[in-house]
VEXRO-304993 format. One record per residue: residue number from 1; chain; x, y, z of N, C-alpha, C in turn; residue in one letter. Coordinates in nm, 3 decimals. Example, Ala and Ser with C-alpha at 12.3 -4.5 7.8 and 13.67 -1.06 7.14 Angstrom:
BEGIN
PT;1;A;1.319;-0.569;0.780;1.230;-0.450;0.780;1.320;-0.330;0.780;A
PT;2;A;1.285;-0.225;0.708;1.367;-0.106;0.714;1.290;0.003;0.787;S
This chain:
BEGIN
PT;1;A;7.530;7.309;9.547;7.596;7.218;9.638;7.505;7.104;9.679;M
PT;2;A;7.380;7.128;9.698;7.287;7.024;9.737;7.198;6.987;9.620;L
PT;3;A;7.204;6.861;9.578;7.115;6.818;9.471;6.973;6.811;9.523;A
PT;4;A;6.875;6.821;9.433;6.735;6.826;9.472;6.695;6.702;9.552;R
PT;5;A;6.745;6.585;9.513;6.706;6.462;9.582;6.744;6.467;9.729;R
PT;6;A;6.867;6.511;9.759;6.912;6.515;9.898;6.837;6.620;9.977;S
PT;7;A;6.806;6.734;9.913;6.733;6.838;9.983;6.594;6.792;10.019;L
PT;8;A;6.527;6.724;9.927;6.391;6.680;9.954;6.386;6.575;10.063;L
PT;9;A;6.497;6.506;10.085;6.501;6.403;10.187;6.474;6.459;10.325;R
PT;10;A;6.518;6.585;10.349;6.498;6.640;10.483;6.427;6.774;10.482;F
PT;11;A;6.368;6.814;10.369;6.304;6.945;10.361;6.192;6.960;10.462;A
PT;12;A;6.121;6.850;10.491;6.010;6.860;10.585;6.054;6.891;10.726;G
PT;13;A;6.181;6.864;10.759;6.231;6.889;10.893;6.309;7.018;10.903;L
PT;14;A;6.336;7.082;10.792;6.428;7.196;10.792;6.373;7.304;10.701;C
PT;15;A;6.314;7.411;10.755;6.260;7.517;10.670;6.364;7.577;10.576;P
PT;16;A;6.486;7.597;10.627;6.592;7.652;10.543;6.617;7.560;10.424;L
PT;17;A;6.618;7.427;10.451;6.644;7.332;10.345;6.528;7.322;10.248;C
PT;18;A;6.406;7.338;10.300;6.290;7.335;10.213;6.295;7.450;10.113;A
PT;19;A;6.338;7.566;10.159;6.354;7.681;10.069;6.455;7.648;9.960;T
PT;20;A;6.567;7.587;10.000;6.669;7.550;9.902;6.615;7.448;9.803;A
PT;21;A;6.535;7.353;9.851;6.481;7.251;9.762;6.388;7.312;9.658;A
PT;22;A;6.302;7.403;9.702;6.211;7.467;9.606;6.287;7.548;9.504;R
PT;23;A;6.389;7.623;9.552;6.466;7.705;9.459;6.543;7.620;9.361;A
PT;24;A;6.584;7.498;9.405;6.658;7.410;9.317;6.576;7.366;9.197;G
PT;25;A;6.444;7.382;9.202;6.359;7.346;9.090;6.343;7.463;8.992;E
PT;26;A;6.407;7.575;9.020;6.386;7.697;8.943;6.480;7.712;8.826;G
PT;27;A;6.532;7.833;8.811;6.608;7.870;8.693;6.734;7.786;8.676;A
PT;28;A;6.765;7.758;8.551;6.889;7.685;8.520;7.008;7.773;8.554;H
PT;29;A;7.112;7.712;8.609;7.235;7.783;8.639;7.355;7.696;8.602;W
PT;30;A;7.468;7.761;8.589;7.590;7.688;8.554;7.711;7.757;8.611;G
PT;31;A;7.826;7.729;8.553;7.951;7.784;8.604;8.022;7.876;8.505;Y
PT;32;A;7.968;7.890;8.387;8.031;7.976;8.288;7.924;8.046;8.205;E
PT;33;A;7.962;8.155;8.144;7.875;8.224;8.051;7.758;8.296;8.116;G
PT;34;A;7.647;8.304;8.045;7.533;8.385;8.088;7.465;8.331;8.212;A
PT;35;A;7.483;8.204;8.245;7.424;8.148;8.367;7.530;8.113;8.471;D
PT;36;A;7.649;8.177;8.458;7.759;8.154;8.550;7.742;8.227;8.681;G
PT;37;A;7.835;8.208;8.776;7.821;8.261;8.912;7.795;8.410;8.921;P
PT;38;A;7.854;8.488;8.833;7.834;8.633;8.841;7.692;8.673;8.803;E
PT;39;A;7.616;8.581;8.743;7.479;8.610;8.700;7.374;8.535;8.782;H
PT;40;A;7.414;8.453;8.878;7.317;8.369;8.949;7.203;8.450;9.010;W
PT;41;A;7.237;8.559;9.075;7.134;8.637;9.143;7.029;8.691;9.047;A
PT;42;A;7.068;8.713;8.922;6.974;8.768;8.823;6.888;8.661;8.758;A
PT;43;A;6.919;8.535;8.780;6.846;8.427;8.716;6.711;8.400;8.781;L
PT;44;A;6.700;8.429;8.910;6.576;8.402;8.983;6.574;8.486;9.110;S
PT;45;A;6.457;8.536;9.151;6.449;8.605;9.280;6.491;8.516;9.396;P
PT;46;A;6.476;8.384;9.381;6.517;8.291;9.486;6.668;8.287;9.505;N
PT;47;A;6.741;8.338;9.407;6.887;8.333;9.412;6.948;8.465;9.459;Y
PT;48;A;6.870;8.553;9.514;6.918;8.687;9.550;7.038;8.683;9.644;A
PT;49;A;7.042;8.585;9.735;7.152;8.578;9.831;7.287;8.557;9.765;A
PT;50;A;7.287;8.508;9.642;7.414;8.484;9.573;7.494;8.613;9.554;C
PT;51;A;7.424;8.727;9.549;7.495;8.856;9.540;7.471;8.944;9.662;S
PT;52;A;7.352;8.931;9.723;7.318;9.019;9.836;7.363;8.964;9.970;A
PT;53;A;7.397;8.836;9.978;7.436;8.775;10.104;7.567;8.831;10.156;G
PT;54;A;7.583;8.831;10.287;7.706;8.881;10.350;7.793;8.771;10.407;S
PT;55;A;7.747;8.645;10.399;7.823;8.531;10.451;7.825;8.419;10.348;E
PT;56;A;7.888;8.449;10.235;7.888;8.355;10.124;8.013;8.266;10.123;Q
PT;57;A;7.999;8.151;10.061;8.103;8.050;10.047;8.124;8.022;9.899;T
PT;58;A;8.249;7.995;9.858;8.371;7.970;9.935;8.448;8.098;9.965;P
PT;59;A;8.555;8.083;10.045;8.642;8.195;10.078;8.787;8.150;10.067;I
PT;60;A;8.878;8.246;10.079;9.020;8.217;10.088;9.052;8.190;10.235;D
PT;61;A;9.101;8.070;10.264;9.135;8.032;10.400;9.275;8.083;10.431;L
PT;62;A;9.282;8.205;10.476;9.411;8.269;10.504;9.400;8.346;10.635;A
PT;63;A;9.509;8.346;10.712;9.516;8.422;10.836;9.402;8.386;10.931;A
PT;64;A;9.384;8.256;10.951;9.283;8.212;11.046;9.322;8.249;11.189;G
PT;65;A;9.225;8.276;11.272;9.249;8.314;11.411;9.265;8.187;11.494;I
PT;66;A;9.380;8.167;11.561;9.395;8.048;11.646;9.285;8.047;11.753;P
PT;67;A;9.220;7.932;11.768;9.106;7.927;11.860;9.086;7.785;11.911;A
PT;68;A;9.023;7.776;12.028;8.977;7.648;12.081;8.840;7.622;12.020;Q
PT;69;A;8.840;7.555;11.907;8.719;7.539;11.827;8.634;7.420;11.870;T
PT;70;A;8.681;7.344;11.967;8.599;7.235;12.018;8.624;7.103;11.948;G
PT;71;A;8.564;7.001;12.002;8.583;6.865;11.952;8.506;6.843;11.822;R
PT;72;A;8.571;6.772;11.731;8.504;6.728;11.609;8.534;6.580;11.590;I
PT;73;A;8.433;6.504;11.558;8.452;6.361;11.541;8.362;6.307;11.431;G
PT;74;A;8.399;6.190;11.379;8.324;6.130;11.270;8.294;5.985;11.301;F
PT;75;A;8.171;5.946;11.275;8.128;5.808;11.286;8.057;5.772;11.156;S
PT;76;A;8.139;5.752;11.052;8.087;5.716;10.921;8.088;5.564;10.908;Y
PT;77;A;7.990;5.510;10.834;7.978;5.366;10.818;7.991;5.325;10.672;H
PT;78;A;8.042;5.205;10.652;8.044;5.147;10.517;7.900;5.126;10.470;R
PT;79;A;7.878;5.148;10.341;7.742;5.144;10.290;7.740;5.123;10.140;Q
PT;80;A;7.624;5.081;10.086;7.613;5.062;9.942;7.636;5.193;9.867;P
PT;81;A;7.694;5.180;9.748;7.722;5.297;9.666;7.599;5.340;9.589;L
PT;82;A;7.557;5.465;9.612;7.451;5.530;9.535;7.509;5.657;9.477;Q
PT;83;A;7.521;5.664;9.346;7.591;5.774;9.281;7.501;5.837;9.176;V
PT;84;A;7.516;5.969;9.160;7.436;6.041;9.062;7.518;6.152;8.999;V
PT;85;A;7.502;6.170;8.871;7.549;6.289;8.800;7.429;6.381;8.793;N
PT;86;A;7.430;6.490;8.872;7.314;6.578;8.877;7.325;6.697;8.781;N
PT;87;A;7.422;6.690;8.693;7.442;6.796;8.595;7.539;6.903;8.640;G
PT;88;A;7.570;6.904;8.770;7.664;7.002;8.825;7.784;6.938;8.891;H
PT;89;A;7.772;6.810;8.931;7.881;6.740;8.996;7.849;6.591;9.000;T
PT;90;A;7.943;6.513;9.049;7.919;6.375;9.085;7.891;6.372;9.235;I
PT;91;A;7.777;6.315;9.272;7.733;6.314;9.411;7.707;6.171;9.455;Q
PT;92;A;7.749;6.141;9.578;7.722;6.011;9.639;7.620;6.033;9.751;V
PT;93;A;7.503;5.974;9.737;7.400;5.982;9.841;7.428;5.875;9.947;N
PT;94;A;7.410;5.911;10.072;7.449;5.821;10.180;7.329;5.772;10.260;T
PT;95;A;7.344;5.653;10.318;7.239;5.593;10.400;7.236;5.659;10.538;A
PT;96;A;7.122;5.657;10.605;7.114;5.715;10.740;7.211;5.646;10.836;P
PT;97;A;7.257;5.724;10.935;7.336;5.665;11.042;7.479;5.710;11.052;G
PT;98;A;7.535;5.773;10.950;7.672;5.825;10.958;7.668;5.967;11.013;S
PT;99;A;7.752;5.995;11.112;7.745;6.122;11.184;7.878;6.196;11.187;L
PT;100;A;7.869;6.329;11.187;7.977;6.417;11.226;7.935;6.481;11.357;M
PT;101;A;8.023;6.478;11.457;7.995;6.540;11.586;8.074;6.669;11.597;M
PT;102;A;8.004;6.779;11.622;8.068;6.907;11.651;8.026;6.943;11.793;I
PT;103;A;8.123;6.933;11.884;8.086;6.947;12.024;7.993;6.834;12.063;G
PT;104;A;7.878;6.869;12.117;7.780;6.769;12.159;7.668;6.750;12.056;E
PT;105;A;7.679;6.817;11.942;7.573;6.810;11.840;7.611;6.714;11.730;T
PT;106;A;7.520;6.625;11.698;7.541;6.533;11.589;7.477;6.582;11.460;G
PT;107;A;7.550;6.567;11.351;7.501;6.605;11.217;7.508;6.481;11.128;Y
PT;108;A;7.393;6.441;11.074;7.389;6.321;10.990;7.440;6.351;10.850;E
PT;109;A;7.524;6.261;10.799;7.576;6.275;10.663;7.465;6.243;10.564;L
PT;110;A;7.440;6.337;10.472;7.336;6.320;10.370;7.394;6.280;10.235;L
PT;111;A;7.506;6.341;10.199;7.569;6.316;10.071;7.705;6.379;10.069;Q
PT;112;A;7.789;6.337;9.975;7.913;6.408;9.948;7.933;6.418;9.798;F
PT;113;A;8.004;6.522;9.757;8.020;6.550;9.615;8.152;6.621;9.592;H
PT;114;A;8.185;6.649;9.466;8.319;6.694;9.430;8.316;6.820;9.343;F
PT;115;A;8.422;6.901;9.358;8.440;7.021;9.277;8.579;7.018;9.213;H
PT;116;A;8.586;7.065;9.089;8.712;7.074;9.015;8.718;7.210;8.946;H
PT;117;A;8.817;7.295;8.984;8.914;7.277;9.092;8.848;7.299;9.229;P
PT;118;A;8.930;7.302;9.336;8.875;7.329;9.469;8.806;7.465;9.472;A
PT;119;A;8.701;7.476;9.551;8.631;7.603;9.563;8.700;7.695;9.663;E
PT;120;A;8.733;7.644;9.781;8.809;7.724;9.877;8.954;7.739;9.828;H
PT;121;A;9.014;7.850;9.861;9.157;7.867;9.843;9.225;7.849;9.977;L
PT;122;A;9.350;7.809;9.976;9.431;7.799;10.097;9.547;7.895;10.080;L
PT;123;A;9.537;8.010;10.149;9.636;8.117;10.136;9.657;8.155;9.989;S
PT;124;A;9.546;8.168;9.919;9.549;8.216;9.781;9.568;8.110;9.675;G
PT;125;A;9.586;7.984;9.714;9.613;7.879;9.617;9.498;7.778;9.617;K
PT;126;A;9.465;7.729;9.497;9.357;7.632;9.482;9.413;7.492;9.469;A
PT;127;A;9.354;7.398;9.542;9.388;7.257;9.525;9.325;7.206;9.395;A
PT;128;A;9.366;7.087;9.355;9.315;7.031;9.230;9.165;7.007;9.237;A
PT;129;A;9.118;6.954;9.352;8.977;6.925;9.370;8.939;6.945;9.516;M
PT;130;A;8.809;6.939;9.544;8.759;6.951;9.680;8.635;6.863;9.694;E
PT;131;A;8.626;6.795;9.807;8.510;6.712;9.838;8.432;6.778;9.950;C
PT;132;A;8.301;6.785;9.936;8.213;6.843;10.038;8.123;6.734;10.096;H
PT;133;A;8.129;6.717;10.228;8.044;6.625;10.300;7.931;6.706;10.364;F
PT;134;A;7.809;6.685;10.321;7.694;6.767;10.361;7.616;6.695;10.470;V
PT;135;A;7.594;6.766;10.583;7.528;6.708;10.699;7.412;6.794;10.745;H
PT;136;A;7.322;6.731;10.822;7.210;6.802;10.884;7.193;6.754;11.027;R
PT;137;A;7.169;6.849;11.118;7.141;6.813;11.257;6.994;6.780;11.274;S
PT;138;A;6.958;6.726;11.390;6.818;6.695;11.418;6.733;6.820;11.417;A
PT;139;A;6.794;6.935;11.447;6.721;7.062;11.447;6.712;7.125;11.308;A
PT;140;A;6.775;7.061;11.209;6.767;7.112;11.072;6.882;7.199;11.029;G
PT;141;A;6.985;7.217;11.114;7.100;7.301;11.077;7.192;7.224;10.983;A
PT;142;A;7.246;7.296;10.886;7.338;7.236;10.790;7.483;7.259;10.833;L
PT;143;A;7.566;7.157;10.813;7.709;7.166;10.840;7.781;7.090;10.730;A
PT;144;A;7.882;7.152;10.672;7.956;7.091;10.562;8.103;7.079;10.602;V
PT;145;A;8.161;6.962;10.576;8.304;6.941;10.594;8.370;6.936;10.457;A
PT;146;A;8.476;7.014;10.440;8.546;7.020;10.313;8.683;6.955;10.322;G
PT;147;A;8.719;6.878;10.219;8.848;6.811;10.212;8.911;6.842;10.077;V
PT;148;A;9.034;6.892;10.080;9.107;6.917;9.956;9.164;6.786;9.901;F
PT;149;A;9.175;6.779;9.768;9.238;6.666;9.702;9.348;6.718;9.612;L
PT;150;A;9.468;6.660;9.626;9.583;6.703;9.548;9.645;6.584;9.476;Q
PT;151;A;9.716;6.608;9.364;9.777;6.497;9.289;9.875;6.419;9.375;P
PT;152;A;9.869;6.288;9.363;9.956;6.199;9.438;9.937;6.057;9.390;G
PT;153;A;9.930;5.963;9.484;9.911;5.824;9.447;9.762;5.793;9.425;H
PT;154;A;9.734;5.677;9.372;9.597;5.634;9.345;9.518;5.631;9.475;L
PT;155;A;9.401;5.694;9.474;9.313;5.692;9.590;9.216;5.575;9.574;N
PT;156;A;9.242;5.467;9.647;9.162;5.346;9.629;9.018;5.364;9.676;T
PT;157;A;8.995;5.455;9.772;8.858;5.479;9.819;8.772;5.540;9.709;A
PT;158;A;8.835;5.610;9.615;8.762;5.674;9.505;8.740;5.581;9.386;L
PT;159;A;8.815;5.472;9.379;8.809;5.385;9.261;8.667;5.339;9.231;V
PT;160;A;8.592;5.284;9.327;8.456;5.238;9.292;8.363;5.352;9.253;P
PT;161;A;8.382;5.470;9.311;8.299;5.585;9.276;8.331;5.630;9.135;I
PT;162;A;8.460;5.642;9.105;8.502;5.687;8.972;8.460;5.586;8.866;W
PT;163;A;8.466;5.457;8.899;8.428;5.353;8.803;8.279;5.362;8.770;R
PT;164;A;8.199;5.405;8.869;8.054;5.404;8.851;7.997;5.539;8.812;A
PT;165;A;8.077;5.647;8.817;8.017;5.779;8.797;7.961;5.793;8.656;M
PT;166;A;7.834;5.833;8.646;7.769;5.843;8.514;7.831;5.955;8.430;P
PT;167;A;7.836;5.932;8.301;7.894;6.029;8.210;7.800;6.145;8.180;A
PT;168;A;7.672;6.129;8.210;7.576;6.235;8.183;7.474;6.241;8.296;S
PT;169;A;7.403;6.352;8.304;7.306;6.372;8.412;7.193;6.271;8.401;A
PT;170;A;7.147;6.225;8.518;7.040;6.127;8.519;7.003;6.090;8.661;G
PT;171;A;6.924;5.986;8.678;6.877;5.945;8.811;6.989;5.882;8.893;P
PT;172;A;6.964;5.869;9.022;7.057;5.803;9.112;7.072;5.656;9.072;V
PT;173;A;7.196;5.609;9.074;7.223;5.470;9.041;7.278;5.399;9.165;Q
PT;174;A;7.215;5.289;9.203;7.266;5.204;9.310;7.351;5.095;9.247;T
PT;175;A;7.476;5.088;9.288;7.571;4.995;9.228;7.570;4.866;9.309;V
PT;176;A;7.532;4.758;9.246;7.517;4.629;9.314;7.650;4.577;9.367;A
PT;177;A;7.647;4.526;9.489;7.760;4.456;9.551;7.884;4.544;9.569;N
PT;178;A;7.864;4.675;9.580;7.976;4.766;9.603;7.949;4.846;9.730;V
PT;179;A;8.043;4.838;9.826;8.035;4.916;9.948;8.143;5.023;9.946;L
PT;180;A;8.111;5.139;10.001;8.208;5.247;10.012;8.222;5.287;10.158;I
PT;181;A;8.335;5.349;10.189;8.363;5.396;10.325;8.395;5.545;10.319;D
PT;182;A;8.298;5.633;10.347;8.325;5.777;10.340;8.440;5.820;10.430;P
PT;183;A;8.462;5.750;10.542;8.570;5.788;10.634;8.706;5.779;10.568;A
PT;184;A;8.719;5.697;10.465;8.847;5.682;10.396;8.884;5.807;10.316;A
PT;185;A;8.791;5.900;10.303;8.818;6.024;10.230;8.848;6.141;10.323;L
PT;186;A;8.867;6.114;10.452;8.903;6.218;10.548;9.054;6.216;10.571;L
PT;187;A;9.116;6.333;10.590;9.261;6.335;10.616;9.292;6.285;10.756;P
PT;188;A;9.414;6.235;10.775;9.454;6.190;10.908;9.469;6.306;11.004;R
PT;189;A;9.532;6.413;10.957;9.547;6.533;11.039;9.416;6.611;11.031;D
PT;190;A;9.351;6.631;11.144;9.220;6.693;11.146;9.225;6.842;11.182;R
PT;191;A;9.340;6.907;11.163;9.345;7.052;11.180;9.251;7.116;11.078;T
PT;192;A;9.171;7.212;11.121;9.069;7.264;11.031;9.043;7.413;11.050;Y
PT;193;A;8.978;7.470;10.951;8.925;7.606;10.955;8.775;7.597;10.980;F
PT;194;A;8.722;7.697;11.051;8.579;7.698;11.083;8.525;7.839;11.060;R
PT;195;A;8.413;7.847;10.990;8.346;7.976;10.971;8.201;7.951;10.932;Y
PT;196;A;8.121;8.054;10.940;7.982;8.046;10.897;7.971;8.095;10.753;M
PT;197;A;7.902;8.017;10.671;7.894;8.051;10.530;7.761;8.012;10.469;G
PT;198;A;7.767;7.964;10.345;7.646;7.941;10.267;7.661;7.816;10.182;S
PT;199;A;7.552;7.779;10.114;7.562;7.686;10.003;7.649;7.751;9.895;L
PT;200;A;7.724;7.669;9.822;7.809;7.727;9.716;7.741;7.723;9.580;T
PT;201;A;7.617;7.683;9.575;7.538;7.686;9.453;7.405;7.753;9.483;T
PT;202;A;7.334;7.801;9.380;7.201;7.859;9.404;7.112;7.765;9.482;P
PT;203;A;7.040;7.816;9.581;7.011;7.957;9.609;7.111;8.028;9.700;P
PT;204;A;7.229;7.969;9.725;7.334;8.034;9.805;7.286;8.066;9.948;C
PT;205;A;7.199;7.981;10.001;7.141;8.003;10.133;7.249;8.008;10.240;T
PT;206;A;7.239;8.106;10.330;7.338;8.124;10.436;7.296;8.047;10.562;E
PT;207;A;7.381;8.053;10.665;7.354;7.982;10.789;7.413;7.843;10.792;G
PT;208;A;7.512;7.816;10.707;7.577;7.686;10.698;7.709;7.690;10.775;V
PT;209;A;7.731;7.595;10.865;7.858;7.587;10.938;7.959;7.509;10.855;M
PT;210;A;8.072;7.574;10.827;8.175;7.513;10.745;8.294;7.470;10.829;W
PT;211;A;8.343;7.350;10.802;8.467;7.297;10.858;8.550;7.250;10.740;T
PT;212;A;8.664;7.313;10.716;8.748;7.276;10.602;8.885;7.233;10.655;V
PT;213;A;8.925;7.111;10.624;9.051;7.059;10.674;9.169;7.117;10.596;F
PT;214;A;9.274;7.147;10.671;9.392;7.208;10.610;9.467;7.111;10.521;R
PT;215;A;9.485;6.986;10.568;9.565;6.889;10.494;9.481;6.819;10.387;D
PT;216;A;9.538;6.801;10.268;9.464;6.733;10.161;9.479;6.582;10.169;P
PT;217;A;9.399;6.514;10.089;9.419;6.372;10.064;9.463;6.358;9.919;I
PT;218;A;9.533;6.250;9.886;9.584;6.236;9.749;9.485;6.166;9.657;P
PT;219;A;9.501;6.192;9.530;9.440;6.112;9.425;9.532;6.117;9.305;L
PT;220;A;9.524;6.017;9.221;9.616;6.007;9.108;9.580;6.109;9.001;A
PT;221;A;9.680;6.156;8.925;9.651;6.250;8.816;9.546;6.197;8.719;P
PT;222;A;9.547;6.065;8.695;9.448;6.010;8.602;9.307;6.016;8.662;E
PT;223;A;9.297;6.012;8.794;9.166;6.028;8.858;9.116;6.171;8.843;Q
PT;224;A;9.207;6.266;8.854;9.169;6.406;8.832;9.122;6.425;8.688;I
PT;225;A;9.195;6.370;8.595;9.159;6.385;8.453;9.024;6.322;8.422;R
PT;226;A;8.995;6.210;8.486;8.867;6.143;8.462;8.751;6.229;8.508;A
PT;227;A;8.765;6.294;8.625;8.658;6.382;8.672;8.650;6.507;8.584;F
PT;228;A;8.765;6.563;8.551;8.769;6.686;8.471;8.710;6.665;8.332;A
PT;229;A;8.713;6.542;8.282;8.652;6.514;8.152;8.502;6.533;8.158;A
PT;230;A;8.442;6.510;8.276;8.299;6.531;8.294;8.267;6.674;8.337;L
PT;231;A;8.351;6.729;8.424;8.329;6.863;8.478;8.460;6.941;8.471;F
PT;232;A;8.486;7.005;8.357;8.611;7.080;8.342;8.626;7.191;8.446;P
PT;233;A;8.514;7.250;8.487;8.518;7.354;8.589;8.381;7.361;8.656;M
PT;234;A;8.375;7.325;8.784;8.249;7.337;8.858;8.276;7.395;8.998;N
PT;235;A;8.348;7.507;8.998;8.383;7.573;9.123;8.337;7.719;9.121;A
PT;236;A;8.268;7.760;9.226;8.230;7.900;9.242;8.352;7.981;9.284;R
PT;237;A;8.371;8.103;9.233;8.483;8.187;9.277;8.471;8.221;9.425;P
PT;238;A;8.585;8.255;9.486;8.585;8.289;9.628;8.508;8.418;9.651;V
PT;239;A;8.450;8.426;9.771;8.369;8.540;9.813;8.442;8.615;9.924;Q
PT;240;A;8.397;8.735;9.955;8.460;8.817;10.058;8.429;8.760;10.197;K
PT;241;A;8.531;8.762;10.283;8.510;8.719;10.421;8.423;8.818;10.496;L
PT;242;A;8.438;8.947;10.465;8.358;9.050;10.530;8.389;9.058;10.679;G
PT;243;A;8.286;9.067;10.759;8.303;9.082;10.904;8.304;8.949;10.978;R
PT;244;A;8.310;8.841;10.906;8.310;8.711;10.970;8.446;8.679;11.034;R
PT;245;A;8.442;8.588;11.130;8.565;8.536;11.188;8.599;8.403;11.123;F
PT;246;A;8.725;8.390;11.080;8.778;8.265;11.031;8.867;8.206;11.141;L
PT;247;A;8.823;8.094;11.196;8.895;8.032;11.306;8.977;7.914;11.256;L
PT;248;A;9.089;7.888;11.324;9.172;7.774;11.290;9.206;7.695;11.415;E
PT;249;A;9.185;7.566;11.406;9.212;7.480;11.521;9.355;7.432;11.523;S
PT;250;A;9.402;7.388;11.637;9.530;7.318;11.648;9.651;7.397;11.607;G
PT;251;A;9.647;7.530;11.621;9.763;7.613;11.587;9.810;7.690;11.709;V
C-alpha cells in the first residue's frame, strides 16, 4: 500500500513507518502465484504480520455498528501532478499541506493510489476499483481513507492522472503544467465505516486507522479498462474481522 518513496518521506518521524520502509526494500511480492498474498508471510520474516496479525486489512464492510464516530473533514489543495508506477499500483505523491481531520487530530495526505478490483467488500460485493488516501499525523500515526469507484460517467478528475500514468515501473514523474485536486475524488455523501486495520501490502503493519466511505464515485468503463490493462488484479483478499469493532457513521 505504501510505496518506498512515500514511506521514506516520514520514516524518521514514525518508527512504525520506518519499519515498513525497511521491509519494503526486502523480498519481492505480488498478487498471484508463488509470491501472492497467501505466501507473503513466508517471503520474509518482516512480513510475518501478513498471516500472524489479528487486525488485517481489507475486510468485508458488513453489519457495521451504528455509532457516533466523530467529525471528519478534508482540507485538500490543488497541486502539481507527481505520478509513479511502483510495480504494484499507480500512485500519486502529494505536496505537504493537505489534511484529513479526524476529531481534533490532523493527518497530512502523503499519497493516494488505486486497486483493481476494490480490496474492501461492501456486504460481500466488490466495487470495480478502490482509491486509498494515505495520511500521517504529527505523532506518526497512519490513517487511510478509502473510496470505491464504480462504472458510470467519465471522471474528469482522473483524466490527467490516467493520461500520465506510466505503463511500466519507474521513478516518480512530475507532469509539467498539470494541477490535480484530490478533493474531487471524494464522494459527496461522507457516510463511512471505521475500524482499526493494517497496510494491505507487505509488511502488513497493523495500527492503521481506516475510514472507508460507503458511497462510490463514478468513472467511465474505458477508464477502468485503461487501469486494468496495467494492473489486471492488484487487490489483497479480504481478511477476518475477528474481535474488532466495525463502526458505521450516519445510520
